[in-house]
Every structure is written in C-alpha cells, then in structure tokens.
PyMOL Python script that loads the backbone (N, CA, C, O; Angstrom):
from pymol import cmd

cmd.read_pdbstr("""\
ATOM      1  N   MET A   1     -14.542  -3.708 -31.961  1.00  0.00           N
ATOM      2  CA  MET A   1     -14.550  -3.144 -33.342  1.00  0.00           C
ATOM      3  C   MET A   1     -15.745  -2.334 -33.603  1.00  0.00           C
ATOM      4  O   MET A   1     -15.677  -1.424 -34.429  1.00  0.00           O
ATOM      5  N   GLU A   2     -16.855  -2.587 -32.960  1.00  0.00           N
ATOM      6  CA  GLU A   2     -18.086  -1.823 -33.210  1.00  0.00           C
ATOM      7  C   GLU A   2     -17.872  -0.393 -32.763  1.00  0.00           C
ATOM      8  O   GLU A   2     -18.427   0.506 -33.395  1.00  0.00           O
ATOM      9  N   ASP A   3     -17.132  -0.128 -31.753  1.00  0.00           N
ATOM     10  CA  ASP A   3     -16.891   1.199 -31.268  1.00  0.00           C
ATOM     11  C   ASP A   3     -15.798   1.980 -31.969  1.00  0.00           C
ATOM     12  O   ASP A   3     -15.665   3.181 -31.736  1.00  0.00           O
ATOM     13  N   ALA A   4     -15.027   1.350 -32.804  1.00  0.00           N
ATOM     14  CA  ALA A   4     -13.951   2.032 -33.507  1.00  0.00           C
ATOM     15  C   ALA A   4     -14.295   3.295 -34.238  1.00  0.00           C
ATOM     16  O   ALA A   4     -13.467   4.204 -34.291  1.00  0.00           O
ATOM     17  N   PRO A   5     -15.494   3.403 -34.814  1.00  0.00           N
ATOM     18  CA  PRO A   5     -15.878   4.688 -35.520  1.00  0.00           C
ATOM     19  C   PRO A   5     -16.087   5.799 -34.485  1.00  0.00           C
ATOM     20  O   PRO A   5     -16.091   6.978 -34.837  1.00  0.00           O
ATOM     21  N   LEU A   6     -16.255   5.437 -33.238  1.00  0.00           N
ATOM     22  CA  LEU A   6     -16.477   6.464 -32.230  1.00  0.00           C
ATOM     23  C   LEU A   6     -15.215   7.103 -31.751  1.00  0.00           C
ATOM     24  O   LEU A   6     -15.272   8.163 -31.128  1.00  0.00           O
ATOM     25  N   LEU A   7     -14.101   6.524 -32.004  1.00  0.00           N
ATOM     26  CA  LEU A   7     -12.782   6.971 -31.490  1.00  0.00           C
ATOM     27  C   LEU A   7     -12.438   8.293 -32.200  1.00  0.00           C
ATOM     28  O   LEU A   7     -12.758   8.482 -33.374  1.00  0.00           O
ATOM     29  N   ASN A   8     -11.804   9.167 -31.487  1.00  0.00           N
ATOM     30  CA  ASN A   8     -11.315  10.469 -32.015  1.00  0.00           C
ATOM     31  C   ASN A   8      -9.821  10.367 -32.125  1.00  0.00           C
ATOM     32  O   ASN A   8      -9.157  10.219 -31.100  1.00  0.00           O
ATOM     33  N   PRO A   9      -9.233  10.441 -33.342  1.00  0.00           N
ATOM     34  CA  PRO A   9      -7.792  10.324 -33.551  1.00  0.00           C
ATOM     35  C   PRO A   9      -7.017  11.349 -32.714  1.00  0.00           C
ATOM     36  O   PRO A   9      -5.956  11.027 -32.178  1.00  0.00           O
ATOM     37  N   GLY A  10      -7.551  12.622 -32.591  1.00  0.00           N
ATOM     38  CA  GLY A  10      -6.861  13.596 -31.808  1.00  0.00           C
ATOM     39  C   GLY A  10      -6.848  13.206 -30.308  1.00  0.00           C
ATOM     40  O   GLY A  10      -5.873  13.450 -29.597  1.00  0.00           O
ATOM     41  N   GLY A  11      -7.909  12.621 -29.874  1.00  0.00           N
ATOM     42  CA  GLY A  11      -8.011  12.193 -28.497  1.00  0.00           C
ATOM     43  C   GLY A  11      -7.051  11.021 -28.165  1.00  0.00           C
ATOM     44  O   GLY A  11      -6.457  10.929 -27.091  1.00  0.00           O
ATOM     45  N   ILE A  12      -6.962  10.201 -29.108  1.00  0.00           N
ATOM     46  CA  ILE A  12      -6.008   9.033 -28.960  1.00  0.00           C
ATOM     47  C   ILE A  12      -4.593   9.554 -28.929  1.00  0.00           C
ATOM     48  O   ILE A  12      -3.822   9.108 -28.079  1.00  0.00           O
ATOM     49  N   ALA A  13      -4.197  10.461 -29.792  1.00  0.00           N
ATOM     50  CA  ALA A  13      -2.854  11.085 -29.814  1.00  0.00           C
ATOM     51  C   ALA A  13      -2.572  11.722 -28.531  1.00  0.00           C
ATOM     52  O   ALA A  13      -1.491  11.523 -27.979  1.00  0.00           O
ATOM     53  N   ASN A  14      -3.494  12.498 -28.001  1.00  0.00           N
ATOM     54  CA  ASN A  14      -3.297  13.141 -26.671  1.00  0.00           C
ATOM     55  C   ASN A  14      -3.163  12.093 -25.560  1.00  0.00           C
ATOM     56  O   ASN A  14      -2.358  12.258 -24.643  1.00  0.00           O
ATOM     57  N   LEU A  15      -3.876  11.121 -25.637  1.00  0.00           N
ATOM     58  CA  LEU A  15      -3.761   9.983 -24.627  1.00  0.00           C
ATOM     59  C   LEU A  15      -2.380   9.451 -24.627  1.00  0.00           C
ATOM     60  O   LEU A  15      -1.776   9.292 -23.567  1.00  0.00           O
ATOM     61  N   PHE A  16      -1.857   9.171 -25.782  1.00  0.00           N
ATOM     62  CA  PHE A  16      -0.470   8.522 -25.843  1.00  0.00           C
ATOM     63  C   PHE A  16       0.563   9.628 -25.400  1.00  0.00           C
ATOM     64  O   PHE A  16       1.569   9.304 -24.768  1.00  0.00           O
ATOM     65  N   GLN A  17       0.316  10.866 -25.719  1.00  0.00           N
ATOM     66  CA  GLN A  17       1.285  11.927 -25.287  1.00  0.00           C
ATOM     67  C   GLN A  17       1.289  11.995 -23.800  1.00  0.00           C
ATOM     68  O   GLN A  17       2.369  12.160 -23.232  1.00  0.00           O
ATOM     69  N   ILE A  18       0.180  11.883 -23.109  1.00  0.00           N
ATOM     70  CA  ILE A  18       0.037  12.103 -21.729  1.00  0.00           C
ATOM     71  C   ILE A  18       0.399  10.834 -20.924  1.00  0.00           C
ATOM     72  O   ILE A  18       0.969  10.933 -19.837  1.00  0.00           O
ATOM     73  N   THR A  19       0.089   9.722 -21.427  1.00  0.00           N
ATOM     74  CA  THR A  19       0.244   8.442 -20.691  1.00  0.00           C
ATOM     75  C   THR A  19       1.503   7.631 -21.102  1.00  0.00           C
ATOM     76  O   THR A  19       1.746   6.546 -20.575  1.00  0.00           O
ATOM     77  N   SER A  20       2.234   8.138 -21.980  1.00  0.00           N
ATOM     78  CA  SER A  20       3.453   7.405 -22.474  1.00  0.00           C
ATOM     79  C   SER A  20       4.468   7.332 -21.352  1.00  0.00           C
ATOM     80  O   SER A  20       4.583   8.284 -20.580  1.00  0.00           O
ATOM     81  N   PRO A  21       5.201   6.253 -21.233  1.00  0.00           N
ATOM     82  CA  PRO A  21       6.199   6.125 -20.218  1.00  0.00           C
ATOM     83  C   PRO A  21       7.288   7.109 -20.331  1.00  0.00           C
ATOM     84  O   PRO A  21       7.994   7.374 -19.357  1.00  0.00           O
ATOM     85  N   VAL A  22       7.451   7.658 -21.477  1.00  0.00           N
ATOM     86  CA  VAL A  22       8.542   8.653 -21.694  1.00  0.00           C
ATOM     87  C   VAL A  22       8.045  10.150 -21.497  1.00  0.00           C
ATOM     88  O   VAL A  22       8.842  11.087 -21.464  1.00  0.00           O
ATOM     89  N   ALA A  23       6.782  10.295 -21.377  1.00  0.00           N
ATOM     90  CA  ALA A  23       6.198  11.592 -21.124  1.00  0.00           C
ATOM     91  C   ALA A  23       6.553  11.971 -19.650  1.00  0.00           C
ATOM     92  O   ALA A  23       6.476  11.165 -18.722  1.00  0.00           O
ATOM     93  N   SER A  24       6.943  13.259 -19.521  1.00  0.00           N
ATOM     94  CA  SER A  24       7.294  13.704 -18.200  1.00  0.00           C
ATOM     95  C   SER A  24       6.450  14.832 -17.727  1.00  0.00           C
ATOM     96  O   SER A  24       6.152  15.734 -18.510  1.00  0.00           O
ATOM     97  N   VAL A  25       6.027  14.833 -16.423  1.00  0.00           N
ATOM     98  CA  VAL A  25       5.334  15.847 -15.818  1.00  0.00           C
ATOM     99  C   VAL A  25       6.185  16.597 -14.813  1.00  0.00           C
ATOM    100  O   VAL A  25       5.700  17.378 -13.995  1.00  0.00           O
ATOM    101  N   ALA A  26       7.496  16.320 -14.914  1.00  0.00           N
ATOM    102  CA  ALA A  26       8.382  16.893 -13.888  1.00  0.00           C
ATOM    103  C   ALA A  26       8.317  18.442 -13.803  1.00  0.00           C
ATOM    104  O   ALA A  26       8.490  19.027 -12.734  1.00  0.00           O
ATOM    105  N   GLU A  27       8.072  19.055 -14.916  1.00  0.00           N
ATOM    106  CA  GLU A  27       7.977  20.486 -14.938  1.00  0.00           C
ATOM    107  C   GLU A  27       6.800  21.103 -14.277  1.00  0.00           C
ATOM    108  O   GLU A  27       6.825  22.295 -13.970  1.00  0.00           O
ATOM    109  N   VAL A  28       5.744  20.330 -14.036  1.00  0.00           N
ATOM    110  CA  VAL A  28       4.500  20.807 -13.509  1.00  0.00           C
ATOM    111  C   VAL A  28       4.090  20.315 -12.139  1.00  0.00           C
ATOM    112  O   VAL A  28       3.152  20.850 -11.548  1.00  0.00           O
ATOM    113  N   VAL A  29       4.779  19.294 -11.614  1.00  0.00           N
ATOM    114  CA  VAL A  29       4.288  18.603 -10.339  1.00  0.00           C
ATOM    115  C   VAL A  29       4.375  19.558  -9.160  1.00  0.00           C
ATOM    116  O   VAL A  29       3.642  19.365  -8.190  1.00  0.00           O
ATOM    117  N   GLN A  30       5.232  20.584  -9.185  1.00  0.00           N
ATOM    118  CA  GLN A  30       5.282  21.461  -8.072  1.00  0.00           C
ATOM    119  C   GLN A  30       4.073  22.327  -7.958  1.00  0.00           C
ATOM    120  O   GLN A  30       3.889  22.982  -6.931  1.00  0.00           O
ATOM    121  N   ALA A  31       3.185  22.367  -9.028  1.00  0.00           N
ATOM    122  CA  ALA A  31       2.008  23.119  -8.959  1.00  0.00           C
ATOM    123  C   ALA A  31       0.812  22.290  -8.390  1.00  0.00           C
ATOM    124  O   ALA A  31      -0.306  22.803  -8.350  1.00  0.00           O
ATOM    125  N   THR A  32       1.028  21.022  -7.951  1.00  0.00           N
ATOM    126  CA  THR A  32      -0.066  20.196  -7.466  1.00  0.00           C
ATOM    127  C   THR A  32      -0.654  20.859  -6.222  1.00  0.00           C
ATOM    128  O   THR A  32       0.077  21.251  -5.312  1.00  0.00           O
ATOM    129  N   LYS A  33      -1.940  20.976  -6.194  1.00  0.00           N
ATOM    130  CA  LYS A  33      -2.673  21.637  -5.127  1.00  0.00           C
ATOM    131  C   LYS A  33      -3.648  20.687  -4.366  1.00  0.00           C
ATOM    132  O   LYS A  33      -4.337  21.108  -3.437  1.00  0.00           O
ATOM    133  N   VAL A  34      -3.684  19.480  -4.760  1.00  0.00           N
ATOM    134  CA  VAL A  34      -4.522  18.538  -4.152  1.00  0.00           C
ATOM    135  C   VAL A  34      -3.802  17.558  -3.279  1.00  0.00           C
ATOM    136  O   VAL A  34      -2.613  17.326  -3.502  1.00  0.00           O
ATOM    137  N   PRO A  35      -4.469  16.937  -2.252  1.00  0.00           N
ATOM    138  CA  PRO A  35      -3.781  15.938  -1.545  1.00  0.00           C
ATOM    139  C   PRO A  35      -3.384  14.787  -2.447  1.00  0.00           C
ATOM    140  O   PRO A  35      -4.187  14.338  -3.265  1.00  0.00           O
ATOM    141  N   THR A  36      -2.128  14.288  -2.311  1.00  0.00           N
ATOM    142  CA  THR A  36      -1.611  13.320  -3.206  1.00  0.00           C
ATOM    143  C   THR A  36      -0.968  12.193  -2.417  1.00  0.00           C
ATOM    144  O   THR A  36      -0.243  12.430  -1.451  1.00  0.00           O
ATOM    145  N   LEU A  37      -1.234  10.996  -2.827  1.00  0.00           N
ATOM    146  CA  LEU A  37      -0.741   9.801  -2.158  1.00  0.00           C
ATOM    147  C   LEU A  37       0.134   8.966  -3.141  1.00  0.00           C
ATOM    148  O   LEU A  37      -0.301   8.667  -4.253  1.00  0.00           O
ATOM    149  N   LEU A  38       1.332   8.605  -2.731  1.00  0.00           N
ATOM    150  CA  LEU A  38       2.116   7.693  -3.559  1.00  0.00           C
ATOM    151  C   LEU A  38       2.330   6.451  -2.713  1.00  0.00           C
ATOM    152  O   LEU A  38       2.946   6.549  -1.652  1.00  0.00           O
ATOM    153  N   VAL A  39       1.851   5.290  -3.132  1.00  0.00           N
ATOM    154  CA  VAL A  39       2.051   4.028  -2.436  1.00  0.00           C
ATOM    155  C   VAL A  39       3.140   3.341  -3.252  1.00  0.00           C
ATOM    156  O   VAL A  39       2.940   3.001  -4.418  1.00  0.00           O
ATOM    157  N   ALA A  40       4.233   3.155  -2.654  1.00  0.00           N
ATOM    158  CA  ALA A  40       5.461   2.597  -3.340  1.00  0.00           C
ATOM    159  C   ALA A  40       5.963   1.379  -2.727  1.00  0.00           C
ATOM    160  O   ALA A  40       6.021   1.247  -1.505  1.00  0.00           O
ATOM    161  N   GLY A  41       6.338   0.456  -3.584  1.00  0.00           N
ATOM    162  CA  GLY A  41       6.941  -0.773  -3.109  1.00  0.00           C
ATOM    163  C   GLY A  41       8.396  -0.513  -2.693  1.00  0.00           C
ATOM    164  O   GLY A  41       9.212  -0.059  -3.495  1.00  0.00           O
ATOM    165  N   GLU A  42       8.692  -0.800  -1.466  1.00  0.00           N
ATOM    166  CA  GLU A  42      10.116  -0.628  -0.961  1.00  0.00           C
ATOM    167  C   GLU A  42      11.088  -1.423  -1.751  1.00  0.00           C
ATOM    168  O   GLU A  42      12.252  -1.026  -1.804  1.00  0.00           O
ATOM    169  N   GLN A  43      10.725  -2.529  -2.384  1.00  0.00           N
ATOM    170  CA  GLN A  43      11.671  -3.327  -3.105  1.00  0.00           C
ATOM    171  C   GLN A  43      11.889  -2.963  -4.577  1.00  0.00           C
ATOM    172  O   GLN A  43      12.654  -3.594  -5.307  1.00  0.00           O
ATOM    173  N   GLU A  44      11.174  -1.915  -4.964  1.00  0.00           N
ATOM    174  CA  GLU A  44      11.186  -1.461  -6.461  1.00  0.00           C
ATOM    175  C   GLU A  44      12.346  -0.435  -6.531  1.00  0.00           C
ATOM    176  O   GLU A  44      12.136   0.772  -6.417  1.00  0.00           O
ATOM    177  N   GLU A  45      13.549  -0.953  -6.719  1.00  0.00           N
ATOM    178  CA  GLU A  45      14.746  -0.027  -6.742  1.00  0.00           C
ATOM    179  C   GLU A  45      14.809   0.806  -7.975  1.00  0.00           C
ATOM    180  O   GLU A  45      15.377   1.896  -7.919  1.00  0.00           O
ATOM    181  N   ARG A  46      14.278   0.388  -9.076  1.00  0.00           N
ATOM    182  CA  ARG A  46      14.325   1.263 -10.277  1.00  0.00           C
ATOM    183  C   ARG A  46      13.534   2.496 -10.128  1.00  0.00           C
ATOM    184  O   ARG A  46      13.848   3.514 -10.745  1.00  0.00           O
ATOM    185  N   PHE A  47      12.471   2.447  -9.295  1.00  0.00           N
ATOM    186  CA  PHE A  47      11.549   3.600  -9.103  1.00  0.00           C
ATOM    187  C   PHE A  47      12.109   4.599  -8.071  1.00  0.00           C
ATOM    188  O   PHE A  47      11.657   5.743  -8.032  1.00  0.00           O
ATOM    189  N   MET A  48      13.077   4.194  -7.242  1.00  0.00           N
ATOM    190  CA  MET A  48      13.519   5.080  -6.178  1.00  0.00           C
ATOM    191  C   MET A  48      13.877   6.457  -6.597  1.00  0.00           C
ATOM    192  O   MET A  48      13.473   7.378  -5.886  1.00  0.00           O
ATOM    193  N   PRO A  49      14.606   6.734  -7.695  1.00  0.00           N
ATOM    194  CA  PRO A  49      14.968   8.048  -8.092  1.00  0.00           C
ATOM    195  C   PRO A  49      13.673   8.908  -8.396  1.00  0.00           C
ATOM    196  O   PRO A  49      13.647  10.119  -8.179  1.00  0.00           O
ATOM    197  N   HIS A  50      12.653   8.236  -8.887  1.00  0.00           N
ATOM    198  CA  HIS A  50      11.405   8.961  -9.218  1.00  0.00           C
ATOM    199  C   HIS A  50      10.667   9.260  -7.894  1.00  0.00           C
ATOM    200  O   HIS A  50      10.057  10.316  -7.726  1.00  0.00           O
ATOM    201  N   ARG A  51      10.746   8.301  -6.974  1.00  0.00           N
ATOM    202  CA  ARG A  51      10.082   8.492  -5.663  1.00  0.00           C
ATOM    203  C   ARG A  51      10.743   9.718  -4.993  1.00  0.00           C
ATOM    204  O   ARG A  51      10.057  10.643  -4.557  1.00  0.00           O
ATOM    205  N   ARG A  52      12.063   9.703  -4.923  1.00  0.00           N
ATOM    206  CA  ARG A  52      12.802  10.849  -4.319  1.00  0.00           C
ATOM    207  C   ARG A  52      12.432  12.158  -4.952  1.00  0.00           C
ATOM    208  O   ARG A  52      12.224  13.159  -4.266  1.00  0.00           O
ATOM    209  N   TYR A  53      12.350  12.151  -6.259  1.00  0.00           N
ATOM    210  CA  TYR A  53      12.005  13.405  -7.004  1.00  0.00           C
ATOM    211  C   TYR A  53      10.577  13.870  -6.549  1.00  0.00           C
ATOM    212  O   TYR A  53      10.352  15.033  -6.215  1.00  0.00           O
ATOM    213  N   ALA A  54       9.643  12.896  -6.561  1.00  0.00           N
ATOM    214  CA  ALA A  54       8.247  13.211  -6.128  1.00  0.00           C
ATOM    215  C   ALA A  54       8.300  13.772  -4.646  1.00  0.00           C
ATOM    216  O   ALA A  54       7.688  14.798  -4.349  1.00  0.00           O
ATOM    217  N   GLU A  55       8.982  13.128  -3.816  1.00  0.00           N
ATOM    218  CA  GLU A  55       9.010  13.594  -2.377  1.00  0.00           C
ATOM    219  C   GLU A  55       9.561  15.005  -2.311  1.00  0.00           C
ATOM    220  O   GLU A  55       9.117  15.794  -1.476  1.00  0.00           O
ATOM    221  N   GLN A  56      10.496  15.341  -3.147  1.00  0.00           N
ATOM    222  CA  GLN A  56      11.108  16.705  -3.075  1.00  0.00           C
ATOM    223  C   GLN A  56      10.296  17.759  -3.799  1.00  0.00           C
ATOM    224  O   GLN A  56      10.431  18.943  -3.493  1.00  0.00           O
ATOM    225  N   HIS A  57       9.459  17.374  -4.748  1.00  0.00           N
ATOM    226  CA  HIS A  57       8.862  18.403  -5.627  1.00  0.00           C
ATOM    227  C   HIS A  57       7.309  18.403  -5.580  1.00  0.00           C
ATOM    228  O   HIS A  57       6.715  19.348  -6.100  1.00  0.00           O
ATOM    229  N   ILE A  58       6.666  17.468  -5.026  1.00  0.00           N
ATOM    230  CA  ILE A  58       5.161  17.528  -4.969  1.00  0.00           C
ATOM    231  C   ILE A  58       4.734  18.033  -3.637  1.00  0.00           C
ATOM    232  O   ILE A  58       4.875  17.301  -2.656  1.00  0.00           O
ATOM    233  N   PRO A  59       4.210  19.254  -3.517  1.00  0.00           N
ATOM    234  CA  PRO A  59       3.844  19.784  -2.238  1.00  0.00           C
ATOM    235  C   PRO A  59       2.790  18.900  -1.488  1.00  0.00           C
ATOM    236  O   PRO A  59       1.777  18.470  -2.039  1.00  0.00           O
ATOM    237  N   GLY A  60       3.109  18.678  -0.228  1.00  0.00           N
ATOM    238  CA  GLY A  60       2.211  17.890   0.580  1.00  0.00           C
ATOM    239  C   GLY A  60       2.130  16.437   0.208  1.00  0.00           C
ATOM    240  O   GLY A  60       1.201  15.773   0.668  1.00  0.00           O
ATOM    241  N   LEU A  61       2.985  15.906  -0.552  1.00  0.00           N
ATOM    242  CA  LEU A  61       2.858  14.448  -0.996  1.00  0.00           C
ATOM    243  C   LEU A  61       2.984  13.558   0.231  1.00  0.00           C
ATOM    244  O   LEU A  61       3.850  13.795   1.072  1.00  0.00           O
ATOM    245  N   GLU A  62       2.149  12.551   0.350  1.00  0.00           N
ATOM    246  CA  GLU A  62       2.254  11.521   1.356  1.00  0.00           C
ATOM    247  C   GLU A  62       2.702  10.284   0.685  1.00  0.00           C
ATOM    248  O   GLU A  62       2.100   9.852  -0.298  1.00  0.00           O
ATOM    249  N   VAL A  63       3.759   9.692   1.194  1.00  0.00           N
ATOM    250  CA  VAL A  63       4.269   8.458   0.747  1.00  0.00           C
ATOM    251  C   VAL A  63       4.098   7.307   1.700  1.00  0.00           C
ATOM    252  O   VAL A  63       4.512   7.358   2.859  1.00  0.00           O
ATOM    253  N   ALA A  64       3.481   6.274   1.187  1.00  0.00           N
ATOM    254  CA  ALA A  64       3.302   5.032   2.030  1.00  0.00           C
ATOM    255  C   ALA A  64       4.123   3.959   1.372  1.00  0.00           C
ATOM    256  O   ALA A  64       3.791   3.435   0.309  1.00  0.00           O
ATOM    257  N   GLY A  65       5.220   3.650   2.054  1.00  0.00           N
ATOM    258  CA  GLY A  65       6.149   2.600   1.587  1.00  0.00           C
ATOM    259  C   GLY A  65       5.595   1.266   2.044  1.00  0.00           C
ATOM    260  O   GLY A  65       5.357   1.115   3.243  1.00  0.00           O
ATOM    261  N   VAL A  66       5.370   0.287   1.181  1.00  0.00           N
ATOM    262  CA  VAL A  66       4.908  -0.991   1.500  1.00  0.00           C
ATOM    263  C   VAL A  66       5.932  -2.075   1.114  1.00  0.00           C
ATOM    264  O   VAL A  66       6.779  -1.854   0.247  1.00  0.00           O
ATOM    265  N   ASP A  67       5.848  -3.215   1.747  1.00  0.00           N
ATOM    266  CA  ASP A  67       6.734  -4.333   1.501  1.00  0.00           C
ATOM    267  C   ASP A  67       6.343  -5.035   0.199  1.00  0.00           C
ATOM    268  O   ASP A  67       5.616  -6.028   0.187  1.00  0.00           O
ATOM    269  N   GLY A  68       6.864  -4.467  -0.905  1.00  0.00           N
ATOM    270  CA  GLY A  68       6.584  -5.089  -2.184  1.00  0.00           C
ATOM    271  C   GLY A  68       7.400  -4.474  -3.238  1.00  0.00           C
ATOM    272  O   GLY A  68       8.202  -3.583  -2.959  1.00  0.00           O
ATOM    273  N   GLY A  69       7.232  -4.912  -4.458  1.00  0.00           N
ATOM    274  CA  GLY A  69       8.003  -4.392  -5.577  1.00  0.00           C
ATOM    275  C   GLY A  69       7.107  -3.484  -6.436  1.00  0.00           C
ATOM    276  O   GLY A  69       6.284  -2.721  -5.930  1.00  0.00           O
ATOM    277  N   HIS A  70       7.305  -3.604  -7.752  1.00  0.00           N
ATOM    278  CA  HIS A  70       6.526  -2.757  -8.688  1.00  0.00           C
ATOM    279  C   HIS A  70       5.036  -2.930  -8.557  1.00  0.00           C
ATOM    280  O   HIS A  70       4.290  -1.952  -8.593  1.00  0.00           O
ATOM    281  N   ALA A  71       4.594  -4.150  -8.406  1.00  0.00           N
ATOM    282  CA  ALA A  71       3.139  -4.423  -8.358  1.00  0.00           C
ATOM    283  C   ALA A  71       2.718  -4.480  -6.889  1.00  0.00           C
ATOM    284  O   ALA A  71       2.076  -5.443  -6.469  1.00  0.00           O
ATOM    285  N   CYS A  72       3.068  -3.472  -6.116  1.00  0.00           N
ATOM    286  CA  CYS A  72       2.823  -3.451  -4.627  1.00  0.00           C
ATOM    287  C   CYS A  72       1.373  -3.605  -4.375  1.00  0.00           C
ATOM    288  O   CYS A  72       0.997  -4.160  -3.342  1.00  0.00           O
ATOM    289  N   ASN A  73       0.518  -3.144  -5.263  1.00  0.00           N
ATOM    290  CA  ASN A  73      -0.985  -3.266  -4.977  1.00  0.00           C
ATOM    291  C   ASN A  73      -1.361  -4.804  -5.005  1.00  0.00           C
ATOM    292  O   ASN A  73      -2.393  -5.197  -4.461  1.00  0.00           O
ATOM    293  N   ILE A  74      -0.553  -5.597  -5.608  1.00  0.00           N
ATOM    294  CA  ILE A  74      -0.824  -7.010  -5.636  1.00  0.00           C
ATOM    295  C   ILE A  74       0.030  -7.697  -4.610  1.00  0.00           C
ATOM    296  O   ILE A  74      -0.473  -8.497  -3.821  1.00  0.00           O
ATOM    297  N   GLU A  75       1.325  -7.402  -4.599  1.00  0.00           N
ATOM    298  CA  GLU A  75       2.312  -8.093  -3.656  1.00  0.00           C
ATOM    299  C   GLU A  75       2.084  -7.818  -2.203  1.00  0.00           C
ATOM    300  O   GLU A  75       2.366  -8.645  -1.335  1.00  0.00           O
ATOM    301  N   ALA A  76       1.553  -6.604  -1.945  1.00  0.00           N
ATOM    302  CA  ALA A  76       1.244  -6.176  -0.537  1.00  0.00           C
ATOM    303  C   ALA A  76      -0.140  -5.508  -0.523  1.00  0.00           C
ATOM    304  O   ALA A  76      -0.331  -4.358  -0.129  1.00  0.00           O
ATOM    305  N   ALA A  77      -1.060  -6.315  -0.978  1.00  0.00           N
ATOM    306  CA  ALA A  77      -2.421  -5.762  -1.163  1.00  0.00           C
ATOM    307  C   ALA A  77      -3.055  -5.270   0.132  1.00  0.00           C
ATOM    308  O   ALA A  77      -3.712  -4.229   0.123  1.00  0.00           O
ATOM    309  N   ASP A  78      -2.888  -5.967   1.224  1.00  0.00           N
ATOM    310  CA  ASP A  78      -3.439  -5.444   2.496  1.00  0.00           C
ATOM    311  C   ASP A  78      -2.914  -4.087   2.858  1.00  0.00           C
ATOM    312  O   ASP A  78      -3.686  -3.168   3.134  1.00  0.00           O
ATOM    313  N   ALA A  79      -1.562  -3.944   2.860  1.00  0.00           N
ATOM    314  CA  ALA A  79      -0.928  -2.703   3.180  1.00  0.00           C
ATOM    315  C   ALA A  79      -1.326  -1.647   2.214  1.00  0.00           C
ATOM    316  O   ALA A  79      -1.636  -0.534   2.639  1.00  0.00           O
ATOM    317  N   PHE A  80      -1.340  -1.932   0.887  1.00  0.00           N
ATOM    318  CA  PHE A  80      -1.754  -0.902  -0.148  1.00  0.00           C
ATOM    319  C   PHE A  80      -3.118  -0.431   0.138  1.00  0.00           C
ATOM    320  O   PHE A  80      -3.377   0.770   0.204  1.00  0.00           O
ATOM    321  N   ASN A  81      -4.062  -1.428   0.323  1.00  0.00           N
ATOM    322  CA  ASN A  81      -5.454  -1.006   0.516  1.00  0.00           C
ATOM    323  C   ASN A  81      -5.628  -0.181   1.841  1.00  0.00           C
ATOM    324  O   ASN A  81      -6.426   0.755   1.890  1.00  0.00           O
ATOM    325  N   ALA A  82      -4.895  -0.536   2.864  1.00  0.00           N
ATOM    326  CA  ALA A  82      -5.019   0.203   4.098  1.00  0.00           C
ATOM    327  C   ALA A  82      -4.502   1.630   3.946  1.00  0.00           C
ATOM    328  O   ALA A  82      -5.075   2.561   4.513  1.00  0.00           O
ATOM    329  N   ALA A  83      -3.430   1.806   3.188  1.00  0.00           N
ATOM    330  CA  ALA A  83      -2.872   3.127   2.956  1.00  0.00           C
ATOM    331  C   ALA A  83      -3.852   3.978   2.142  1.00  0.00           C
ATOM    332  O   ALA A  83      -4.069   5.150   2.447  1.00  0.00           O
ATOM    333  N   VAL A  84      -4.426   3.389   1.127  1.00  0.00           N
ATOM    334  CA  VAL A  84      -5.344   4.132   0.251  1.00  0.00           C
ATOM    335  C   VAL A  84      -6.609   4.477   1.030  1.00  0.00           C
ATOM    336  O   VAL A  84      -7.074   5.615   0.971  1.00  0.00           O
ATOM    337  N   LEU A  85      -7.187   3.494   1.773  1.00  0.00           N
ATOM    338  CA  LEU A  85      -8.339   3.802   2.565  1.00  0.00           C
ATOM    339  C   LEU A  85      -8.149   4.878   3.622  1.00  0.00           C
ATOM    340  O   LEU A  85      -9.014   5.731   3.822  1.00  0.00           O
ATOM    341  N   ASP A  86      -7.012   4.825   4.291  1.00  0.00           N
ATOM    342  CA  ASP A  86      -6.666   5.854   5.315  1.00  0.00           C
ATOM    343  C   ASP A  86      -6.608   7.250   4.626  1.00  0.00           C
ATOM    344  O   ASP A  86      -7.168   8.225   5.128  1.00  0.00           O
ATOM    345  N   PHE A  87      -5.912   7.313   3.458  1.00  0.00           N
ATOM    346  CA  PHE A  87      -5.749   8.552   2.748  1.00  0.00           C
ATOM    347  C   PHE A  87      -7.101   9.105   2.373  1.00  0.00           C
ATOM    348  O   PHE A  87      -7.379  10.275   2.635  1.00  0.00           O
ATOM    349  N   VAL A  88      -7.949   8.299   1.768  1.00  0.00           N
ATOM    350  CA  VAL A  88      -9.302   8.662   1.292  1.00  0.00           C
ATOM    351  C   VAL A  88     -10.158   9.135   2.451  1.00  0.00           C
ATOM    352  O   VAL A  88     -10.840  10.154   2.345  1.00  0.00           O
ATOM    353  N   ARG A  89     -10.128   8.405   3.557  1.00  0.00           N
ATOM    354  CA  ARG A  89     -10.917   8.778   4.671  1.00  0.00           C
ATOM    355  C   ARG A  89     -10.500  10.185   5.297  1.00  0.00           C
ATOM    356  O   ARG A  89     -11.338  10.989   5.707  1.00  0.00           O
ATOM    357  N   ARG A  90      -9.195  10.391   5.330  1.00  0.00           N
ATOM    358  CA  ARG A  90      -8.721  11.708   5.810  1.00  0.00           C
ATOM    359  C   ARG A  90      -8.994  12.858   4.891  1.00  0.00           C
ATOM    360  O   ARG A  90      -9.054  14.002   5.342  1.00  0.00           O
ATOM    361  N   HIS A  91      -9.157  12.604   3.643  1.00  0.00           N
ATOM    362  CA  HIS A  91      -9.231  13.685   2.636  1.00  0.00           C
ATOM    363  C   HIS A  91     -10.626  13.769   1.977  1.00  0.00           C
ATOM    364  O   HIS A  91     -10.820  14.521   1.022  1.00  0.00           O
ATOM    365  N   SER A  92     -11.609  12.975   2.507  1.00  0.00           N
ATOM    366  CA  SER A  92     -12.916  13.027   1.996  1.00  0.00           C
ATOM    367  C   SER A  92     -13.805  13.993   2.713  1.00  0.00           C
ATOM    368  O   SER A  92     -14.977  14.132   2.361  1.00  0.00           O
TER     369      SER A  92
END
""", "prot")
cmd.dss("prot")
cmd.show_as("cartoon", "prot")
cmd.util.cbc("prot")
cmd.orient("prot")
C-alpha cells in the first residue's frame, strides 16, 4: 500500500493491454529478430494450436517439447531447465 502513490495509471493500463490473455501479438511475431525459445509441455493440448502458429510464424523459433502439461517448468523441471540452459549458452 505504501507504494500505491508511485503507480502510474497509464502504465498499469498499458500493462493490462500487453499482458492480457486476450491480447494478441500474432500480427507482429513474424518480425522477431532475436533468438527465441519456446519450452512447451507435450501434454498441454489446449496450447497446441498456438504452438503450431508460433512454429510457422516466428523466424528461427526453437521449440523444446518436454514431458509435461501447462506448468512444464514445474512438472518437467529438469528437462525445462536443461532446454533453457542449453539455449542461453548457445546464444550468449
């Protein structure tokens, strides 16, 4: 509560606009110019259409499928961590 006066209402509105689950970046992902990693749980069926879209539209996207669901960073932590470490090492 002490920090509430420090908040910027415009900044908060922009945050919600950008991070909202219904906000889409589909129109701009093809302009991605940096190495990009998607670690996806193979059991997360609801995400599969988004994964396929990303694979088709993000240039140079690397996908690491791991044995997990939505929370693959928890459910398959070792595989998730290995994929991220490998990616960071190769692109640092």
